[in-house]
DRENVEXMI-27994 format. One record per atom (N, C-alpha, C): residue number from 1; residue in three letters; chain; atom name; x, y, z. Coordinates in steps of 0.2 Angstrom, whole numbers. Layout:
# residues N
+-----+------+-----+------+-------+-------+-------+
| seq | type | mol | atom |    c1 |    c2 |    c3 |
+-----+------+-----+------+-------+-------+-------+
| NUM |  ALA |   A |   CA |     X |     Y |     Z |
...
+-----+------+-----+------+-------+-------+-------+
This chain:
# residues 130
+-----+------+-----+------+-------+-------+-------+
| seq | type | mol | atom |    c1 |    c2 |    c3 |
+-----+------+-----+------+-------+-------+-------+
|   1 |  MET |   A |    N |  -123 |   111 |    64 |
|   1 |  MET |   A |   CA |  -123 |   106 |    69 |
|   1 |  MET |   A |    C |  -117 |   101 |    67 |
|   2 |  ALA |   A |    N |  -113 |   100 |    73 |
|   2 |  ALA |   A |   CA |  -107 |    96 |    72 |
|   2 |  ALA |   A |    C |  -109 |    89 |    70 |
|   3 |  GLU |   A |    N |  -104 |    86 |    67 |
|   3 |  GLU |   A |   CA |  -105 |    79 |    65 |
|   3 |  GLU |   A |    C |  -104 |    74 |    71 |
|   4 |  HIS |   A |    N |  -108 |    69 |    71 |
|   4 |  HIS |   A |   CA |  -108 |    64 |    77 |
|   4 |  HIS |   A |    C |  -101 |    61 |    76 |
|   5 |  PRO |   A |    N |   -97 |    60 |    82 |
|   5 |  PRO |   A |   CA |   -91 |    57 |    82 |
|   5 |  PRO |   A |    C |   -91 |    50 |    79 |
|   6 |  ASN |   A |    N |   -96 |    46 |    79 |
|   6 |  ASN |   A |   CA |   -96 |    39 |    76 |
|   6 |  ASN |   A |    C |   -97 |    40 |    68 |
|   7 |  ILE |   A |    N |   -99 |    45 |    66 |
|   7 |  ILE |   A |   CA |   -99 |    46 |    59 |
|   7 |  ILE |   A |    C |   -92 |    48 |    56 |
|   8 |  ALA |   A |    N |   -89 |    52 |    60 |
|   8 |  ALA |   A |   CA |   -82 |    54 |    59 |
|   8 |  ALA |   A |    C |   -77 |    47 |    59 |
|   9 |  LEU |   A |    N |   -79 |    43 |    64 |
|   9 |  LEU |   A |   CA |   -75 |    37 |    65 |
|   9 |  LEU |   A |    C |   -76 |    32 |    59 |
|  10 |  ILE |   A |    N |   -82 |    31 |    57 |
|  10 |  ILE |   A |   CA |   -83 |    27 |    51 |
|  10 |  ILE |   A |    C |   -81 |    30 |    44 |
|  11 |  ARG |   A |    N |   -82 |    36 |    44 |
|  11 |  ARG |   A |   CA |   -79 |    40 |    38 |
|  11 |  ARG |   A |    C |   -72 |    39 |    37 |
|  12 |  LYS |   A |    N |   -68 |    39 |    42 |
|  12 |  LYS |   A |   CA |   -61 |    38 |    42 |
|  12 |  LYS |   A |    C |   -59 |    31 |    40 |
|  13 |  GLY |   A |    N |   -63 |    26 |    42 |
|  13 |  GLY |   A |   CA |   -62 |    19 |    40 |
|  13 |  GLY |   A |    C |   -63 |    18 |    33 |
|  14 |  TYR |   A |    N |   -69 |    21 |    30 |
|  14 |  TYR |   A |   CA |   -70 |    21 |    23 |
|  14 |  TYR |   A |    C |   -64 |    24 |    19 |
|  15 |  GLU |   A |    N |   -62 |    30 |    21 |
|  15 |  GLU |   A |   CA |   -57 |    33 |    17 |
|  15 |  GLU |   A |    C |   -50 |    29 |    18 |
|  16 |  ALA |   A |    N |   -49 |    26 |    23 |
|  16 |  ALA |   A |   CA |   -43 |    22 |    24 |
|  16 |  ALA |   A |    C |   -43 |    16 |    19 |
|  17 |  PHE |   A |    N |   -49 |    13 |    19 |
|  17 |  PHE |   A |   CA |   -50 |     7 |    15 |
|  17 |  PHE |   A |    C |   -49 |     9 |     7 |
|  18 |  ALA |   A |    N |   -52 |    14 |     5 |
|  18 |  ALA |   A |   CA |   -52 |    17 |    -1 |
|  18 |  ALA |   A |    C |   -44 |    18 |    -3 |
|  19 |  SER |   A |    N |   -40 |    21 |     1 |
|  19 |  SER |   A |   CA |   -34 |    23 |     0 |
|  19 |  SER |   A |    C |   -29 |    17 |     1 |
|  20 |  GLY |   A |    N |   -31 |    12 |     4 |
|  20 |  GLY |   A |   CA |   -27 |     6 |     5 |
|  20 |  GLY |   A |    C |   -22 |     7 |    12 |
|  21 |  ASP |   A |    N |   -24 |    12 |    16 |
|  21 |  ASP |   A |   CA |   -21 |    13 |    22 |
|  21 |  ASP |   A |    C |   -23 |     9 |    28 |
|  22 |  MET |   A |    N |   -20 |     3 |    28 |
|  22 |  MET |   A |   CA |   -22 |    -2 |    33 |
|  22 |  MET |   A |    C |   -21 |     0 |    40 |
|  23 |  ASP |   A |    N |   -16 |     4 |    41 |
|  23 |  ASP |   A |   CA |   -14 |     6 |    48 |
|  23 |  ASP |   A |    C |   -20 |    11 |    50 |
|  24 |  ALA |   A |    N |   -22 |    15 |    46 |
|  24 |  ALA |   A |   CA |   -27 |    20 |    48 |
|  24 |  ALA |   A |    C |   -34 |    16 |    49 |
|  25 |  LEU |   A |    N |   -35 |    11 |    44 |
|  25 |  LEU |   A |   CA |   -41 |     7 |    45 |
|  25 |  LEU |   A |    C |   -41 |     3 |    52 |
|  26 |  ALA |   A |    N |   -35 |     0 |    53 |
|  26 |  ALA |   A |   CA |   -35 |    -4 |    60 |
|  26 |  ALA |   A |    C |   -36 |     1 |    66 |
|  27 |  SER |   A |    N |   -35 |     7 |    65 |
|  27 |  SER |   A |   CA |   -35 |    12 |    71 |
|  27 |  SER |   A |    C |   -43 |    13 |    73 |
|  28 |  ILE |   A |    N |   -47 |    11 |    68 |
|  28 |  ILE |   A |   CA |   -55 |    13 |    70 |
|  28 |  ILE |   A |    C |   -58 |     6 |    74 |
|  29 |  PHE |   A |    N |   -54 |     1 |    74 |
|  29 |  PHE |   A |   CA |   -56 |    -5 |    77 |
|  29 |  PHE |   A |    C |   -54 |    -7 |    84 |
|  30 |  SER |   A |    N |   -58 |   -10 |    88 |
|  30 |  SER |   A |   CA |   -55 |   -12 |    95 |
|  30 |  SER |   A |    C |   -51 |   -19 |    94 |
|  31 |  ASP |   A |    N |   -47 |   -20 |    98 |
|  31 |  ASP |   A |   CA |   -43 |   -26 |    98 |
|  31 |  ASP |   A |    C |   -48 |   -33 |    98 |
|  32 |  ASP |   A |    N |   -54 |   -32 |   101 |
|  32 |  ASP |   A |   CA |   -58 |   -38 |   101 |
|  32 |  ASP |   A |    C |   -63 |   -38 |    95 |
|  33 |  LEU |   A |    N |   -62 |   -35 |    90 |
|  33 |  LEU |   A |   CA |   -66 |   -34 |    84 |
|  33 |  LEU |   A |    C |   -69 |   -41 |    82 |
|  34 |  VAL |   A |    N |   -75 |   -41 |    80 |
|  34 |  VAL |   A |   CA |   -78 |   -47 |    77 |
|  34 |  VAL |   A |    C |   -82 |   -44 |    71 |
|  35 |  TRP |   A |    N |   -80 |   -47 |    65 |
|  35 |  TRP |   A |   CA |   -82 |   -44 |    58 |
|  35 |  TRP |   A |    C |   -86 |   -50 |    55 |
|  36 |  HIS |   A |    N |   -93 |   -49 |    54 |
|  36 |  HIS |   A |   CA |   -97 |   -55 |    52 |
|  36 |  HIS |   A |    C |   -98 |   -54 |    44 |
|  37 |  ALA |   A |    N |   -95 |   -58 |    40 |
|  37 |  ALA |   A |   CA |   -96 |   -58 |    33 |
|  37 |  ALA |   A |    C |  -102 |   -63 |    31 |
|  38 |  THR |   A |    N |  -107 |   -60 |    30 |
|  38 |  THR |   A |   CA |  -113 |   -65 |    29 |
|  38 |  THR |   A |    C |  -113 |   -68 |    22 |
|  39 |  GLY |   A |    N |  -118 |   -72 |    21 |
|  39 |  GLY |   A |   CA |  -118 |   -76 |    14 |
|  39 |  GLY |   A |    C |  -116 |   -83 |    14 |
|  40 |  ARG |   A |    N |  -115 |   -85 |     8 |
|  40 |  ARG |   A |   CA |  -113 |   -92 |     7 |
|  40 |  ARG |   A |    C |  -108 |   -92 |     1 |
|  41 |  ASN |   A |    N |  -102 |   -89 |     3 |
|  41 |  ASN |   A |   CA |   -97 |   -89 |    -2 |
|  41 |  ASN |   A |    C |   -90 |   -90 |     1 |
|  42 |  MET |   A |    N |   -85 |   -89 |    -3 |
|  42 |  MET |   A |   CA |   -78 |   -91 |     0 |
|  42 |  MET |   A |    C |   -76 |   -87 |     6 |
|  43 |  PHE |   A |    N |   -79 |   -81 |     7 |
|  43 |  PHE |   A |   CA |   -77 |   -76 |    12 |
|  43 |  PHE |   A |    C |   -82 |   -76 |    18 |
|  44 |  SER |   A |    N |   -87 |   -80 |    17 |
|  44 |  SER |   A |   CA |   -92 |   -80 |    23 |
|  44 |  SER |   A |    C |   -90 |   -82 |    29 |
|  45 |  GLY |   A |    N |   -91 |   -79 |    35 |
|  45 |  GLY |   A |   CA |   -89 |   -82 |    41 |
|  45 |  GLY |   A |    C |   -88 |   -76 |    46 |
|  46 |  ASP |   A |    N |   -85 |   -77 |    52 |
|  46 |  ASP |   A |   CA |   -84 |   -72 |    57 |
|  46 |  ASP |   A |    C |   -76 |   -72 |    57 |
|  47 |  TYR |   A |    N |   -74 |   -65 |    57 |
|  47 |  TYR |   A |   CA |   -67 |   -64 |    57 |
|  47 |  TYR |   A |    C |   -65 |   -61 |    64 |
|  48 |  LYS |   A |    N |   -61 |   -64 |    68 |
|  48 |  LYS |   A |   CA |   -60 |   -61 |    75 |
|  48 |  LYS |   A |    C |   -53 |   -58 |    75 |
|  49 |  GLY |   A |    N |   -54 |   -52 |    78 |
|  49 |  GLY |   A |   CA |   -48 |   -48 |    78 |
|  49 |  GLY |   A |    C |   -46 |   -43 |    72 |
|  50 |  VAL |   A |    N |   -42 |   -38 |    73 |
|  50 |  VAL |   A |   CA |   -41 |   -34 |    68 |
|  50 |  VAL |   A |    C |   -37 |   -37 |    63 |
|  51 |  GLY |   A |    N |   -32 |   -42 |    64 |
|  51 |  GLY |   A |   CA |   -28 |   -45 |    60 |
|  51 |  GLY |   A |    C |   -32 |   -49 |    55 |
|  52 |  GLU |   A |    N |   -36 |   -53 |    57 |
|  52 |  GLU |   A |   CA |   -40 |   -58 |    53 |
|  52 |  GLU |   A |    C |   -44 |   -54 |    48 |
|  53 |  THR |   A |    N |   -47 |   -48 |    51 |
|  53 |  THR |   A |   CA |   -52 |   -44 |    47 |
|  53 |  THR |   A |    C |   -48 |   -40 |    41 |
|  54 |  LEU |   A |    N |   -42 |   -38 |    43 |
|  54 |  LEU |   A |   CA |   -38 |   -35 |    38 |
|  54 |  LEU |   A |    C |   -36 |   -40 |    32 |
|  55 |  THR |   A |    N |   -34 |   -46 |    35 |
|  55 |  THR |   A |   CA |   -32 |   -51 |    30 |
|  55 |  THR |   A |    C |   -38 |   -52 |    25 |
|  56 |  TYR |   A |    N |   -44 |   -53 |    28 |
|  56 |  TYR |   A |   CA |   -50 |   -54 |    24 |
|  56 |  TYR |   A |    C |   -51 |   -48 |    19 |
|  57 |  PHE |   A |    N |   -50 |   -42 |    21 |
|  57 |  PHE |   A |   CA |   -51 |   -36 |    16 |
|  57 |  PHE |   A |    C |   -45 |   -37 |    11 |
|  58 |  GLY |   A |    N |   -39 |   -39 |    12 |
|  58 |  GLY |   A |   CA |   -34 |   -40 |     8 |
|  58 |  GLY |   A |    C |   -36 |   -45 |     2 |
|  59 |  LYS |   A |    N |   -39 |   -51 |     5 |
|  59 |  LYS |   A |   CA |   -41 |   -56 |     0 |
|  59 |  LYS |   A |    C |   -47 |   -54 |    -5 |
|  60 |  LEU |   A |    N |   -51 |   -50 |    -2 |
|  60 |  LEU |   A |   CA |   -56 |   -47 |    -7 |
|  60 |  LEU |   A |    C |   -53 |   -43 |   -12 |
|  61 |  VAL |   A |    N |   -49 |   -39 |   -11 |
|  61 |  VAL |   A |   CA |   -45 |   -35 |   -16 |
|  61 |  VAL |   A |    C |   -41 |   -39 |   -20 |
|  62 |  GLU |   A |    N |   -37 |   -44 |   -18 |
|  62 |  GLU |   A |   CA |   -33 |   -48 |   -21 |
|  62 |  GLU |   A |    C |   -37 |   -53 |   -26 |
|  63 |  ARG |   A |    N |   -42 |   -56 |   -24 |
|  63 |  ARG |   A |   CA |   -46 |   -60 |   -28 |
|  63 |  ARG |   A |    C |   -50 |   -56 |   -34 |
|  64 |  ALA |   A |    N |   -51 |   -50 |   -33 |
|  64 |  ALA |   A |   CA |   -54 |   -46 |   -38 |
|  64 |  ALA |   A |    C |   -49 |   -42 |   -42 |
|  65 |  GLY |   A |    N |   -43 |   -44 |   -41 |
|  65 |  GLY |   A |   CA |   -37 |   -41 |   -45 |
|  65 |  GLY |   A |    C |   -37 |   -34 |   -44 |
|  66 |  GLY |   A |    N |   -38 |   -32 |   -38 |
|  66 |  GLY |   A |   CA |   -37 |   -25 |   -37 |
|  66 |  GLY |   A |    C |   -43 |   -20 |   -39 |
|  67 |  THR |   A |    N |   -48 |   -23 |   -41 |
|  67 |  THR |   A |   CA |   -54 |   -19 |   -44 |
|  67 |  THR |   A |    C |   -59 |   -18 |   -39 |
|  68 |  PHE |   A |    N |   -59 |   -21 |   -33 |
|  68 |  PHE |   A |   CA |   -64 |   -21 |   -28 |
|  68 |  PHE |   A |    C |   -64 |   -14 |   -25 |
|  69 |  LYS |   A |    N |   -70 |   -10 |   -25 |
|  69 |  LYS |   A |   CA |   -71 |    -4 |   -23 |
|  69 |  LYS |   A |    C |   -78 |    -3 |   -19 |
|  70 |  ALA |   A |    N |   -77 |     0 |   -13 |
|  70 |  ALA |   A |   CA |   -83 |     2 |    -9 |
|  70 |  ALA |   A |    C |   -84 |     9 |    -9 |
|  71 |  GLU |   A |    N |   -89 |    12 |   -13 |
|  71 |  GLU |   A |   CA |   -90 |    19 |   -14 |
|  71 |  GLU |   A |    C |   -96 |    21 |    -9 |
|  72 |  LEU |   A |    N |   -94 |    25 |    -4 |
|  72 |  LEU |   A |   CA |   -98 |    28 |     1 |
|  72 |  LEU |   A |    C |  -104 |    32 |    -1 |
|  73 |  HIS |   A |    N |  -110 |    30 |     1 |
|  73 |  HIS |   A |   CA |  -116 |    34 |     0 |
|  73 |  HIS |   A |    C |  -117 |    39 |     6 |
|  74 |  ASP |   A |    N |  -118 |    36 |    12 |
|  74 |  ASP |   A |   CA |  -120 |    39 |    18 |
|  74 |  ASP |   A |    C |  -118 |    35 |    24 |
|  75 |  ILE |   A |    N |  -118 |    39 |    30 |
|  75 |  ILE |   A |   CA |  -117 |    36 |    36 |
|  75 |  ILE |   A |    C |  -122 |    39 |    41 |
|  76 |  VAL |   A |    N |  -125 |    35 |    45 |
|  76 |  VAL |   A |   CA |  -129 |    38 |    50 |
|  76 |  VAL |   A |    C |  -127 |    34 |    57 |
|  77 |  ALA |   A |    N |  -128 |    38 |    62 |
|  77 |  ALA |   A |   CA |  -125 |    35 |    68 |
|  77 |  ALA |   A |    C |  -128 |    38 |    75 |
|  78 |  ASN |   A |    N |  -127 |    35 |    80 |
|  78 |  ASN |   A |   CA |  -129 |    37 |    87 |
|  78 |  ASN |   A |    C |  -123 |    35 |    91 |
|  79 |  ASP |   A |    N |  -124 |    35 |    98 |
|  79 |  ASP |   A |   CA |  -119 |    34 |   102 |
|  79 |  ASP |   A |    C |  -116 |    27 |   102 |
|  80 |  ASP |   A |    N |  -120 |    22 |   100 |
|  80 |  ASP |   A |   CA |  -119 |    15 |   101 |
|  80 |  ASP |   A |    C |  -118 |    12 |    94 |
|  81 |  HIS |   A |    N |  -120 |    15 |    89 |
|  81 |  HIS |   A |   CA |  -120 |    12 |    82 |
|  81 |  HIS |   A |    C |  -119 |    17 |    77 |
|  82 |  ALA |   A |    N |  -116 |    14 |    71 |
|  82 |  ALA |   A |   CA |  -116 |    18 |    65 |
|  82 |  ALA |   A |    C |  -117 |    13 |    59 |
|  83 |  VAL |   A |    N |  -120 |    16 |    54 |
|  83 |  VAL |   A |   CA |  -122 |    12 |    48 |
|  83 |  VAL |   A |    C |  -119 |    15 |    42 |
|  84 |  GLY |   A |    N |  -115 |    12 |    39 |
|  84 |  GLY |   A |   CA |  -112 |    14 |    33 |
|  84 |  GLY |   A |    C |  -116 |    11 |    27 |
|  85 |  MET |   A |    N |  -118 |    15 |    22 |
|  85 |  MET |   A |   CA |  -121 |    13 |    16 |
|  85 |  MET |   A |    C |  -117 |    15 |    10 |
|  86 |  HIS |   A |    N |  -115 |     9 |     6 |
|  86 |  HIS |   A |   CA |  -111 |    10 |     0 |
|  86 |  HIS |   A |    C |  -112 |     6 |    -5 |
|  87 |  HIS |   A |    N |  -109 |     7 |   -11 |
|  87 |  HIS |   A |   CA |  -110 |     3 |   -17 |
|  87 |  HIS |   A |    C |  -103 |    -1 |   -18 |
|  88 |  ASP |   A |    N |  -104 |    -7 |   -19 |
|  88 |  ASP |   A |   CA |   -98 |   -12 |   -20 |
|  88 |  ASP |   A |    C |   -98 |   -13 |   -28 |
|  89 |  SER |   A |    N |   -92 |   -13 |   -31 |
|  89 |  SER |   A |   CA |   -91 |   -15 |   -37 |
|  89 |  SER |   A |    C |   -84 |   -18 |   -38 |
|  90 |  ALA |   A |    N |   -84 |   -23 |   -43 |
|  90 |  ALA |   A |   CA |   -77 |   -27 |   -44 |
|  90 |  ALA |   A |    C |   -78 |   -31 |   -50 |
|  91 |  GLU |   A |    N |   -73 |   -33 |   -53 |
|  91 |  GLU |   A |   CA |   -73 |   -38 |   -59 |
|  91 |  GLU |   A |    C |   -69 |   -44 |   -57 |
|  92 |  ARG |   A |    N |   -71 |   -50 |   -59 |
|  92 |  ARG |   A |   CA |   -67 |   -56 |   -58 |
|  92 |  ARG |   A |    C |   -69 |   -61 |   -62 |
|  93 |  ASP |   A |    N |   -65 |   -64 |   -66 |
|  93 |  ASP |   A |   CA |   -66 |   -70 |   -70 |
|  93 |  ASP |   A |    C |   -72 |   -68 |   -75 |
|  94 |  GLY |   A |    N |   -71 |   -62 |   -78 |
|  94 |  GLY |   A |   CA |   -76 |   -60 |   -83 |
|  94 |  GLY |   A |    C |   -83 |   -58 |   -80 |
|  95 |  ASN |   A |    N |   -84 |   -58 |   -73 |
|  95 |  ASN |   A |   CA |   -90 |   -56 |   -70 |
|  95 |  ASN |   A |    C |   -89 |   -50 |   -67 |
|  96 |  ARG |   A |    N |   -95 |   -46 |   -66 |
|  96 |  ARG |   A |   CA |   -95 |   -40 |   -63 |
|  96 |  ARG |   A |    C |   -99 |   -40 |   -57 |
|  97 |  LEU |   A |    N |   -97 |   -37 |   -51 |
|  97 |  LEU |   A |   CA |  -100 |   -36 |   -45 |
|  97 |  LEU |   A |    C |  -103 |   -29 |   -45 |
|  98 |  ASP |   A |    N |  -109 |   -28 |   -44 |
|  98 |  ASP |   A |   CA |  -113 |   -21 |   -44 |
|  98 |  ASP |   A |    C |  -118 |   -22 |   -39 |
|  99 |  THR |   A |    N |  -117 |   -20 |   -33 |
|  99 |  THR |   A |   CA |  -122 |   -21 |   -28 |
|  99 |  THR |   A |    C |  -122 |   -16 |   -22 |
| 100 |  ASN |   A |    N |  -127 |   -14 |   -19 |
| 100 |  ASN |   A |   CA |  -127 |   -10 |   -13 |
| 100 |  ASN |   A |    C |  -126 |   -14 |    -7 |
| 101 |  GLU |   A |    N |  -122 |   -11 |    -2 |
| 101 |  GLU |   A |   CA |  -121 |   -15 |     4 |
| 101 |  GLU |   A |    C |  -122 |   -10 |    10 |
| 102 |  VAL |   A |    N |  -124 |   -13 |    16 |
| 102 |  VAL |   A |   CA |  -124 |    -9 |    22 |
| 102 |  VAL |   A |    C |  -120 |   -12 |    27 |
| 103 |  LEU |   A |    N |  -116 |    -8 |    31 |
| 103 |  LEU |   A |   CA |  -112 |   -11 |    36 |
| 103 |  LEU |   A |    C |  -115 |    -8 |    43 |
| 104 |  VAL |   A |    N |  -116 |   -12 |    47 |
| 104 |  VAL |   A |   CA |  -119 |   -10 |    54 |
| 104 |  VAL |   A |    C |  -113 |   -11 |    59 |
| 105 |  PHE |   A |    N |  -111 |    -5 |    61 |
| 105 |  PHE |   A |   CA |  -105 |    -5 |    66 |
| 105 |  PHE |   A |    C |  -108 |    -4 |    73 |
| 106 |  HIS |   A |    N |  -105 |    -8 |    78 |
| 106 |  HIS |   A |   CA |  -107 |    -7 |    85 |
| 106 |  HIS |   A |    C |  -100 |    -4 |    88 |
| 107 |  VAL |   A |    N |  -101 |     2 |    91 |
| 107 |  VAL |   A |   CA |   -96 |     6 |    93 |
| 107 |  VAL |   A |    C |   -96 |     6 |   101 |
| 108 |  ARG |   A |    N |   -90 |     6 |   104 |
| 108 |  ARG |   A |   CA |   -89 |     6 |   111 |
| 108 |  ARG |   A |    C |   -82 |    10 |   112 |
| 109 |  ASP |   A |    N |   -82 |    15 |   116 |
| 109 |  ASP |   A |   CA |   -76 |    19 |   118 |
| 109 |  ASP |   A |    C |   -72 |    21 |   112 |
| 110 |  GLY |   A |    N |   -76 |    24 |   107 |
| 110 |  GLY |   A |   CA |   -73 |    27 |   101 |
| 110 |  GLY |   A |    C |   -70 |    22 |    96 |
| 111 |  LYS |   A |    N |   -72 |    15 |    96 |
| 111 |  LYS |   A |   CA |   -69 |    10 |    92 |
| 111 |  LYS |   A |    C |   -75 |     6 |    90 |
| 112 |  ALA |   A |    N |   -75 |     3 |    84 |
| 112 |  ALA |   A |   CA |   -80 |    -2 |    81 |
| 112 |  ALA |   A |    C |   -77 |    -9 |    84 |
| 113 |  PHE |   A |    N |   -82 |   -12 |    87 |
| 113 |  PHE |   A |   CA |   -80 |   -19 |    90 |
| 113 |  PHE |   A |    C |   -84 |   -25 |    87 |
| 114 |  GLU |   A |    N |   -89 |   -23 |    83 |
| 114 |  GLU |   A |   CA |   -93 |   -28 |    80 |
| 114 |  GLU |   A |    C |   -96 |   -25 |    73 |
| 115 |  VAL |   A |    N |   -95 |   -29 |    68 |
| 115 |  VAL |   A |   CA |   -98 |   -26 |    62 |
| 115 |  VAL |   A |    C |  -102 |   -32 |    58 |
| 116 |  TRP |   A |    N |  -108 |   -30 |    55 |
| 116 |  TRP |   A |   CA |  -112 |   -35 |    51 |
| 116 |  TRP |   A |    C |  -112 |   -32 |    44 |
| 117 |  GLU |   A |    N |  -111 |   -36 |    39 |
| 117 |  GLU |   A |   CA |  -112 |   -35 |    32 |
| 117 |  GLU |   A |    C |  -119 |   -37 |    30 |
| 118 |  LEU |   A |    N |  -122 |   -33 |    26 |
| 118 |  LEU |   A |   CA |  -129 |   -34 |    23 |
| 118 |  LEU |   A |    C |  -129 |   -31 |    16 |
| 119 |  TYR |   A |    N |  -131 |   -36 |    11 |
| 119 |  TYR |   A |   CA |  -132 |   -34 |     4 |
| 119 |  TYR |   A |    C |  -139 |   -33 |     2 |
| 120 |  THR |   A |    N |  -140 |   -29 |    -3 |
| 120 |  THR |   A |   CA |  -146 |   -28 |    -6 |
| 120 |  THR |   A |    C |  -148 |   -34 |   -10 |
| 121 |  ASP |   A |    N |  -143 |   -37 |   -13 |
| 121 |  ASP |   A |   CA |  -143 |   -43 |   -17 |
| 121 |  ASP |   A |    C |  -138 |   -48 |   -15 |
| 122 |  PRO |   A |    N |  -140 |   -52 |    -9 |
| 122 |  PRO |   A |   CA |  -135 |   -57 |    -7 |
| 122 |  PRO |   A |    C |  -133 |   -62 |   -12 |
| 123 |  TYR |   A |    N |  -138 |   -64 |   -16 |
| 123 |  TYR |   A |   CA |  -137 |   -70 |   -20 |
| 123 |  TYR |   A |    C |  -132 |   -68 |   -26 |
| 124 |  ALA |   A |    N |  -132 |   -62 |   -28 |
| 124 |  ALA |   A |   CA |  -127 |   -59 |   -33 |
| 124 |  ALA |   A |    C |  -121 |   -59 |   -30 |
| 125 |  TYR |   A |    N |  -120 |   -57 |   -24 |
| 125 |  TYR |   A |   CA |  -114 |   -56 |   -20 |
| 125 |  TYR |   A |    C |  -111 |   -63 |   -20 |
| 126 |  ASP |   A |    N |  -115 |   -68 |   -17 |
| 126 |  ASP |   A |   CA |  -112 |   -75 |   -17 |
| 126 |  ASP |   A |    C |  -110 |   -78 |   -23 |
| 127 |  GLU |   A |    N |  -114 |   -76 |   -28 |
| 127 |  GLU |   A |   CA |  -112 |   -79 |   -35 |
| 127 |  GLU |   A |    C |  -106 |   -76 |   -38 |
| 128 |  PHE |   A |    N |  -105 |   -70 |   -37 |
| 128 |  PHE |   A |   CA |   -98 |   -66 |   -39 |
| 128 |  PHE |   A |    C |   -92 |   -70 |   -36 |
| 129 |  TRP |   A |    N |   -93 |   -72 |   -29 |
| 129 |  TRP |   A |   CA |   -87 |   -75 |   -26 |
| 129 |  TRP |   A |    C |   -86 |   -82 |   -27 |
| 130 |  ARG |   A |    N |   -91 |   -85 |   -30 |
| 130 |  ARG |   A |   CA |   -90 |   -93 |   -31 |
| 130 |  ARG |   A |    C |   -85 |   -95 |   -36 |
+-----+------+-----+------+-------+-------+-------+
């Protein structure tokens, strides 16, 4: 059975993030992208457009001294959505981030146009970024 095209799309995004290829990562997003960073931390809020979203990713990596990693576990998808499940890890100011995350991607015309972040331990994620 062939892989669903939305699985391939999101896998490309994860691979681009892991390698730091921001051009490849930008290519999976529509121009009207809205990225919802949930929680109550320095990064919480809505990022509108590809530029704001990539800047957000850059700040995550920068604030964690380059240690921020999102290790893909699995992707499930249909024609309208894809869900990426991964493990986040990072170190910052003597603290360690070690949590699972789910990204819900809304997809239209072969591009992600809205994304929601969800954490298994949102309190630990917020605490890490305080």
